[in-house]
N, C-alpha and C positions, 0 to 999 in steps of 0.2 A: 418368549423373552420375559425376563423378570424386571419388575418395577419396584425399586426399594423406596420406602418412605420413613420419615422420622418426624416426630412432633417436636417443635421448637417454639419458644416464647421470646418475644422482643417487644419492649415498650408496652407491656400489658396485653398484647395480642398474640394469639396462638396460630401457628402455621403448620402445614404439612409440607415438608421438603421432599420432592420426588426426583429420583434419578433412575435412568434405565441402564441396564448392563450392555445394551447394544443400540444400534440405530434403526429406527423404524420411521420411514418418511411420512407415515400416516399419523404418527403420534403427535407431532407438532400441531397440525391443524385441529386435531381432536381436542388437545388440551386448551387451545385458544378459545374453544367454545365454552369451557368451564367458567362460571361466573368469577370475576376478579382474580383469575389465575394469571401469573406473570412469569416470565423467563429470566433467570439470572445468568447473563452471558459469562460472567467471570467464573462461576462455579459449574455452569452448564447443568442447572437443576430447575425444576418447576416449583413455584411457591404458590400454595393453595391455602386460603383462609380456612381454618379448621372449625367445624361445627359438630354437633352431637352425632349426626348421622353421616358425617363426611366420608369416613373410611368405608362403611358398607356400600355407599353409593359409588365411591371411586372403584371398588372392586368390580362392580358391574360395568362401570364406565370404561375401564382399561381392558376389559375382556377382549381377546383371549390371553392377554398378558397376565402374569401372576403378581399380585401385590404383596410384598414382604417387608416386615419391619426390620430395620437395621440398627447397628451400633451408632449412638449419637456422636461419638468421637469422629466419625467419618465426615460430618458436616459442620464442624465447629466454626469454620471460617465464613460460613454463609451469612450475609447481612440481609435480614428479612425485611425490616421496615426502615425506610429512608427518613432520616430526620427532616421535619418540614422546612427548616432553614436551608438544609443541604439541597432539598428538592427545588426550593424556590430559586436558589442561586444557580443550580444546574440548568433550570429552565431559562434563566436570564442569559447565561453563557451560550446555550444552544441557539436561542432566538437571535442573539447578536451575531453569532457566526453565520447563521443562515441569511440574515439581512445583509451582511457584508459580503455575501456570495463566496464564502470560503469553500474549497473543494470538499466533497464527501469524505475523503480519506482524512483531511485535516480536522473536519468536524468530529469524526469518530475518535481520532487520537486525542484531541484536546478535551473532549467530554470525558473520556475514560480516565485520563490523567487527573483532571479536575475532580472527578468523583472520588478517586483514590485519595487525593489530598484532603478533601472536605471530610471524608469519613474518618480520617486520622485525627481530626480536630475535636471529635466528640461533640460536646454541647457548646463549644466556643463559636462565636460569630466570625465567619471568615473575613468580614470587613474590618475586624479589629486586630488582625494578626500583624506581626512585624517581620522585617526581613530576616531577623535571627530565627524566627519560627520556620521560615522557608528553608533557611540554611540547614537547620537541624533535621528537618524532614528529608531533604535531599541526601544528607549524610547517611541517614538511616536506610534509605532506598538503595544507595550505592553499596553499603556494607551488607545488607541482608539479601538484596536481589541482584547484586552485581551489575548495575546499570552501566551501559556503555556511554561514551561521551555524547553520541548523537541522541540517545534517548534522554539523557539529562538535559540537553539543549531543547528537546521537544517539550519536556516538562516545564522548563523555564519560560518558553514561548507561550505555553498554555496559561500559566499563571500571570505573566505579563499582560496578556490579552485581557484577562478578567479584571486585573487591578487598574489597567489604563483605560480600557474601553467601557467598562461597566461601573466600577467603583469611582472612576474619574481621577485616579492619582496621576500626578505628572510623570512624564516619561523620565526615567532615571536609569543610570547604569547599575545593573544588578551585579554585585561582586560574587556571583556564584557560577559564573560561566566556566566550564572546564577548559583547560588549555587544549587548543586544537592540535591534533597530531599532524605533523607535516608529511602526509602520505602522498606518494606519487601514484597516479592512476595506473592500474595494471593494464597491459596491452598484450595482444597476440601478434605473432608474426604474420606476414602475408600468407605464408605457406600453411600456417595453422588455421587461418580464416578460410582459406580455400578448402582445406581438408574437412573442416566442420561442415561447410555448406554442401560439399560433394558427398558427404556421408549420409545425407538425408535422401532417402528413396522417395519420400512423399513430396510432390511438387509444391504443395501449399507450405510445408515446413521450410523447404529450401528458399522459397520466395520470401517468406517472412524474414528469415535471417539475412537474406540479400538486401531487403529494404532497410533493415536496421543498420547494417554495415555501410551500405552504399550512400545513405543519406544522413548517417549519424543520429538516428532517432532514439528517443527514450521509449521504453516498452509501453508506457501508457499512451504515448502518441501513436505508436504503431497500431495498437488494438482499436483505437478510435478513428482510424482512417476510414473514409467513405469512398465509394467508387468515384463519386463526382470530384473528389479531391485530387485525383490523378489527371493531370493535363498533358496528354500525349503530344498535342500540337505545339505547346510552348516548352516542352521538356522540363516540367516542374511539378512538384507535389505541394499542395497547400496543407500546412499543419495548423489545424484549428485549435485555439485555446490550449496552447502548450503550457509549460510551467510558467506560472505568473500570469496565466490567462492571456498570453500574447500569441497572435497569429503570425505565421511566417511562411515563406516559400523556400523550398529546398530544390536543388538541381536534380533532375532525373537523368542519370547517365544512360548511355546507349545499351549497355549490357543488361541493366535492370529493366529498361523499357522493353527489350526483346523478351525477357523472362515474364514480365507482366502481361504481354500480349498472349503468350502461350497459356498463362494462368487464367486469363479471362475466357479463353476459348474452352478450357477444360472444366473450370468450376462455375463459370457464369455467375459471379456474385451479384447480388441485387443492390442492397443499400450499403452494407458494410463491406469494405474491401476484403477483409478476412473474417468470414462468418464462422461462428461456432456450430456445434452439432444441433443446437436448439434454434438456430437462425439469428441469434443476437451476435454481438461482437465477440471475437475470440477471447478466451479467458487468459489473462497474463500468466497464471500458474501453469497452464498447459504449454505455453511457449517456453517457460523456464524448464519444464519437464523434458520436452523433446530436445531442447538445446543441450542439457546435461548429458542426455543419451548420445547426442551427436559428438559431443566433446569426448566422451568415453570411447566411442567407436573410432574416432579419428586419431586418438592418442595425443590430443592437444593438452595444454595446461589445465590440470584438473581444478585449479582455483578460479578459472574463468567463469564469469556470469554473463547473462544476456547483455548487461550494461557494458561489459568489457568490449563488445563489438563497437559501441559508440566511442569509447576511449581509443580503440584501434583506428577507427575512421579519422579522428582528429590527429593522432600521431602520424599515421601514414600520409595524411594530407600535408602535414608540416614537412615531412621528409621529402615529399614531391615538390616542395617549394610554393605551396599555396599560401597566400597572404593571411596573416593571423586574424585580421578583421573579417575576412571572407569566411573563415572557419567559425568565428564568433557568431556571425549572422546565421550560418547554417545550423549551429548547435543551439541557437536561441538563448545565448548567454546575455544577461543584462549588462554585465561589466566585462571589460576586456581582461581584467585581473583574473577572472575565473578561467578564461581561455589560456592565459599565459602559463598555466601550470604545465602545458604540453611543450613549452619551448625548451625544456631540458633535453630534447631529442637532437635537434639540429638547427642550423641557420635556415631562415626562410627567405623566399623571394616572391615577388608579385606573380600571380597567376590568376586567370579569370575563372573559368568553370571547370571543376575537376571532381571526380570521385575515384577513390583508389580501387573500386571494384573492377574498373576497366583494365587493371594491370594484373589481375590474377586469373588463373585457369579454373573454370567451373564446368 
């Protein structure tokens, strides 16, 4: 494998920017041992402080890979040295997010967006910028990077967090929110759900999809289920720290209970209900992968995602006459307004405990 390098200067310091033509699992741990070497996630390159004998030593270090110099234009966008002010504010944002116990995914998104915003300011102090600066920056991102409404909202939330929780500015309405599209949730028919689940030859795959549809779970909630969260005696599943860090119980229907009993006998899961190949929790991307394969095999709606099963649970429950507040609790919605989006389907009537999975053939 070839390792390409390029000399670059920034703020008076010289660095070697390294990138590989392929992936070597041993390369990462090896480069981490190099003094002051760091990884740039955005550009996927290694940054190494350059010294007089750095290149000869690196040629020995990366053996058996070949070290080759490349065209500097390839790496023009790499930011080598972080402005001290930028780094200080980044650290403050990260610390506050951790202290307030935000989820790892939120911490990652907020810090990435905030770093992008700070680096665009150059030498300006971020504490001195005005709303117009934010507005012009957002306009540029939308025009050059084609940001979606949801990504724009994430950027606004990240900046609001910084200016309200760290800088201490009063909460105010930011006139940069995109107009929310009035989209209805996509759903599958009962026949399509049945076809998708039955197309899974692997019992673990079919059980996972049954759990999501039967209980209206989010994908993140599904992969974090533990064996102890399933209560066969009281016919319920405990969802720990769902969205908004709220715990809740969901109804365990008879058909899913029977499936889980067979699944326990065959797979004998230990801690996690659905274990991955390495023994940890199942990877969400793997669920998405086999779901799309199942959709293709069954001939169901090609636009469907794993989350469509959750939408289908809510829609089918409404069609069966389940009370809207019952569905709200099952889905873990904080506000009834969020659940009311499903009322475009049909009128509802009171009903106690129900899951639509008991009405389909699997």
